[in-house]
N, C-alpha and C positions, 0 to 999 in steps of 0.2 A: 609386260604387264603383271599390276602387282597380285598379291595374293587375296587383298578382299575383293578386288574387281574380278579374278577368277571364280571364288568363291559366290559372289553375287551371281552370274553367269552360270553357273551349275543349279543355282537357289532354280534361278529362273528357268532352265530348262527342264530340271526335277517338276517345277510345276507345272508346264506345261503337257508335261508328258506323261504327268499324273493325272491332268483332267481328259487329256483324251483319252488313256483308258477308261475312265470311268463312263467318257460317253461313250466310246466303244463297249463296252459291256452291255451299256442301259439298248443302245443300239439292236443288239447282237444277242439278246433274250433268248433265251432257248428253253426246252422243255426236256429235262428229263426223260429217256422214252420208257421206264419203267411206269411213267406215269399215265400210261395207254394202252392201262389193262381191265380197265371196266369197259363192259358194254355198254353201246346205245347211248343215248343222250337226247337230247331238243338242239336238234344243230342247226335251226333257222328261227328267224323269228316267228312264226305262226307252226313250228315243232316238224312241217313235212312239207313238202314242194307243191300240197294242193290250197296251203295255208288252213287248213280245217283246226286247228287247234284243238282239237281232240286225241286223246290218249282213253280207253276202251277198259283198259285194266285198272279194278275194284282199288280205292285210297279210303284210309282213315280219316278222321277228320284232324288237319295239321294246325291242334292247336299248342304249339309248345317251340318257341324262336328258339331252334338250335345253336345258330352261330349266326354274330352279324360284321359286316367290314366297313368298313368307314373311309370316307374319300376326301379330299381339300374339296372339293365342289361338286352341288347336285348332280345326280346321276338320272339322264334324262330316255336314255336308249334302255334297250333289253338285255338279257342277259341269253347267254344259248349258251351249251354243255356240251363236249364233244368228248367221250367217253373218260368219265369221269373229271375234266376238268373245265371248270367254270369261265367264259370268256364276255367281258362286258366292256364299252366303253365311256369313258369322262370325260366333264365339259374341263378337268384340268390338265388334258393334254395326255393323258394317258390310257393304255391299251391294259386292264385290269386279265392275272391270269390267278385261278383260284382254285385249290380245292374242293370239289361239290360237295365230297364227303365232311369231310372234317373244318372246311373253313378258312384252311391255312394259305395264305398270302404267296403265293409262289412267285412271284415278283407284276412286274409293272413296267414294260415297256415306253417309252419318252415317246411321242410324238410332233406334229407340228401344231393341229389345230385341234381344236376340241373335235366330240363326237359324241352323236344326240342318235343316229343306226345302228340296228344291232348287224353284228357280224352273221357270220355263219361257216360251216365248215366240213371238208369232207378228203377222207384219204388222210390224215393227217396236215393236211393244209387248209389256215384260216385268212377268208375273203374278207376285209374290214375297208370301211372307208370313212374320208376324214368329212369334216364338212366344207373345209373352205382348202382354198395355197395351190400351189402349184400341180404337184402330184395328188389323187384327192384317190384314188381306188387302188386297193392292193392284195397281193398271194403270199402269205407267210410261211414255209415251213417254219412249222412245229420244230421237227425235232433236228434242226438245226439250225434254226433263228434267221435262217439269210430269208431274203426275198427271192421269190421268185422268178415276179413278174410286177411291174404297176404301171399307172398306166394315169393320163391328164384328162381328166376329165368333166372338169370344174367345179362347181360347190356342188352336195350332195345329201341331200335327206333321207334318200327312200336305202332298204335294206336291202342286197342282194340275195339271189337264189339260184342254187342249182338244180339242174336236172343234167345227170347222167356226165357227159364230159363237158357243158355249157356252163358257165355261169352268167346269168343277166342282173341288171344293173341299168340305172335308171338316174336321170343328172335333172337338177334346178331350171335347166337349159331346157329342159322337153326332149331332149334327144335319149334313148332307151338303145343301149348296146345288148350283144350275145356275143362272149369270148368265149373261147378253147380252156376252160380253168387249167390245163395244167401248165401250156404252154402259153397266155396271153396273146394269142392270135385272136386278129377281130375276125369276127365271123358274117357279121352284119348288123345294121343300123335302123331304126326308125327314128321319124321325128314327130311328136304329138306339138299342139301348140301353144303349150304351157306348160308349168315345171311337175316334174312328175317324185313325188312323196310315195305313191301306192307298192308296198312289195309286189312281186307278179307271182300266178297262181299257173303251176301245167297241172295239162292233163293231156297224156300222148301226146299229138302232135297239135295240141294248140296253148298257146300262150294268151294268158288275162292282165291287163293290167291296165292304171285308175292314171285319168293324168285331170289336173289343173284346169284343161280344158274344158271340164264337164262332161267328157267321153270314157266310158270303159272299150277298150279293145282288145279283140282277138285277132293273134301273128300266128304265122304259122313258123313253127319252133322252131324248123331247120333254114326258114330262109327271109324272116322277117317279114313275107306279105302280110299284108292286109286283108282275115279273113272276115268281117266285120266290124263294125262298131257303133255302140248303144249310145244316146246322147241324155242323161240325167237333166235335171233343173238347174244343178249347182256342181261344182269342182267338188272330184273326189279322189280327198286324201284316205281313205280306207284302203287296205287290202283286201283285195275280192278273194273268197274261199269256195272252192268246186265239189261238187255232194255230186257223185258217180252215180247213178243206182247199179246193183247185179256187178261189181266188183271184179276182176280178171285174177289179181293176183298178190295180193296184198293191202296192208293198211297205207301205205306211202305210195306205191305204184301203181296205177290206173292203166288200164288200156281205153284208150277214147272208141266210144259203141257208136257215139253219132244217135244213141237214143234221144225220143223227147222228152224221157223225165230225167237226163242231167239236168243239174242245172249250176248256176255261179251266182252267187248274193256278193253284193258291197253296199257300201252307206255310202252316203252324200249331204255337205252342205245344205243340201236343201232340206234335209231333215230327215229324208227318206232311209228303208228300206228295200233292196232292191232285189227280184226274182227273176233271172233271165234263163234264154237257154241258151247250153249250151252250144248245141247245132247250129243257131243263122240269129243267136242274138234276140230272136224275137223275145216281147216282154210276156212276165208271167201274173205278176201282181207286184206291188210296192203296199208299206208298210207306213206309216206316218207318225213321230215323233216330235215332241215341242222345237226343238233345238234342233243345230247343227249338229252332224255324226260327222266325228273323226275317227272313231273306234272303230276299228275290223272285228267283222263278224267270226265267233267260232260256230262249224256243222257237227252235229253230233245226233245220229239216232232220226226223228222225227222234227227236232226242233234245230233254228237257226239264233243264234246268240249274239246279242249287239247295245256297244252303251252310246247315250247321246249326252248333247248337252247341256239337255232337261234335267239332270240330273239323276235319270233315271237307267235299270237296266233291264234290258226284255228278254222276255223268251218266246217266238213269232213260227207258228206253225209254218211249215218248210213247203207243203202242199197249198195249206189255201192261207198264207199270207195273211190269216188272223191271229190276234195275240192271246199267247199260253196264261202268261203272266209277266208280272212288273214293279221291281222292285227300286225305293226309292233310298238316294243317298245322301249326306248333304253337300255336294259338289258334282260339278261337271266330270264327266267321265270319259277321258282320253286313252285308257288303259283297254287293252284287247285279249277281252276275259277267252279263259282254255276253261275247256272241260273234260274233267280226269276223271272215270267213272260215274259216277250218278250225284258229282259235285263239278258245281261252276265257283273259277277264282277270280280277280281281279283286284284293281286301284281305283281312287276316286281321288280329285283333288280335293276333298275333306281330310284327306290325308290317311283314311284307311285299308286296308287292306280286309276284302271280304270272301267268306268261302258261303255260298248258297246251295241248296240240293237245289241241282238242275231242274228237277220235275215239277218240283211247286213253287221256289220261288224264297221257303224259307230261307231266313236267316238260319247258320247254323254257327259262327263264331266271325267275330273281328276283331282284329289286330292295328292300333291308331300308333299311325308315324307320327314324326315332328315337320313332317313337311307336307307338298302336294302329292301323288302317284301321278305322274304320263305312262311309266313304265310298264310293259305287260310281262305277265309273271312265264315262268318255264318251268315245268317238271322235267324231275329226274329222279328215278328209286324210291319212288313214295315222300320226296321232295317236292318243297314250293318255293320257287326263288321270285322275290321281284325288289324293284330298286326305289328309291324315294330321294325327292328335290331335297331331303333333311342330308344328304349325303352320304347315307348309308347302305349298303348291299342287306336282303334280309333272305333266310333260310325260314324254313319253318315245316316244323314232321310231327310226329308223335309218339 
C-alpha cells in the first residue's frame, strides 16, 4: 500500500471520528451541577400544575431590556426556567439552554425536528416534545446529559405537565397519556376525538384537558377514567386553569375539596371564555369576545385574564363573568398572559410585549420586537422572559 493511500485513509478516518465526536458532544450536552444552585423557577408552560399563570409576589415595572439571545429561526414555544436555567425549543431543531440571570448561552442540543411547545422540568429532569418524528417525547437527565427514556407518540403540539410522580402529555392524534416520570412506564391512556393542543391542569384527584373535538374533559388522575366532560361550541386549544377556593397547602399544590365554588376556566375558538364547576362540570357562565380564543387564561384573585383574536386582552370577574376591563392591541393575541403581583404581561401578533396594571387595564409599558409574538411569558426572580418570531429571546427587568 502506497504512502499517499495510507495518508488518505488516515485523513478519512480522522475526519469520520472527528465528526462522530462532534455529533456525540451535541447529543450528550449536559449542564454543570453548579448551575442548579438557584431556587425556584417557572417550571411549566403556565408556571404551576393548575395552569394559573399567577405569582403573587410584587414586581416593579420591568422596563429595561437586560439581555437578548438570537436563534436562526423563529421562536414559537414559551420558555421555562428551572433552578436558574432557562429552556426553550426553536424551529431550527435546537433545544436552547440559557443562564436565566446573565443570559449566557450554555449550549444547544440538536434534535431531529422543530419544537413549538413548551418543556417542563422537575428534579433535574427536563421533559420535552418534538413536533414530528419517530420518537417525539423525551425525558432528559440534565446532570448527565443522558436520556432517561423516550416514547413514540406521534406529532405533538401540547406541552407536558408534571403532577407528583406522573407526567402527562397529549398528541395531535387525540390520545392523552400518563407516564411514571422517572421510569417512563405508561400508567394509562385516554382517547379524545381530535387533536390535543391544550396543556392539562391538575387539582388533587382530577386532571382537566381540552381537545379540538370541542370538549373539556375531567379525568381521574390515577387511572384516566372519565369523570365528566363539557361540550363547548368550538375546538378547545386553550389550556384550562383551575381556581380552588380555600387552598389547603400552598400555591402550587391544592387538595381537591369538591367545593361548589371551585372553578375551571378555559377559552374556545367559538370566541367564549368559559367557567365550569370542578366537581361536576356544570356550566357557571361564559363570556363572549368577538373572535376565536387560542390564548390560555391567567387566574389571579377575583379576576381571570385572557386574550382573543379580536386584538383585545380581557379581565373578567371570576364569580359573575362580567367584564372588568379590556385592552386593545394592534394584533391577534395567542400569547397567554401571566399575572405577577399587580401587573399583567403578554405579547401580541403586533410584535409588542405589553405590561398592564392588572386591576385597571392601564398600559404601564410596552416593548416593540421585530416579529409577531405567539409565545407566552415566564417569570423568575423579578425578571420576565418572552420569545418573538423575530428569532430572539428577551429578558426584561428593572
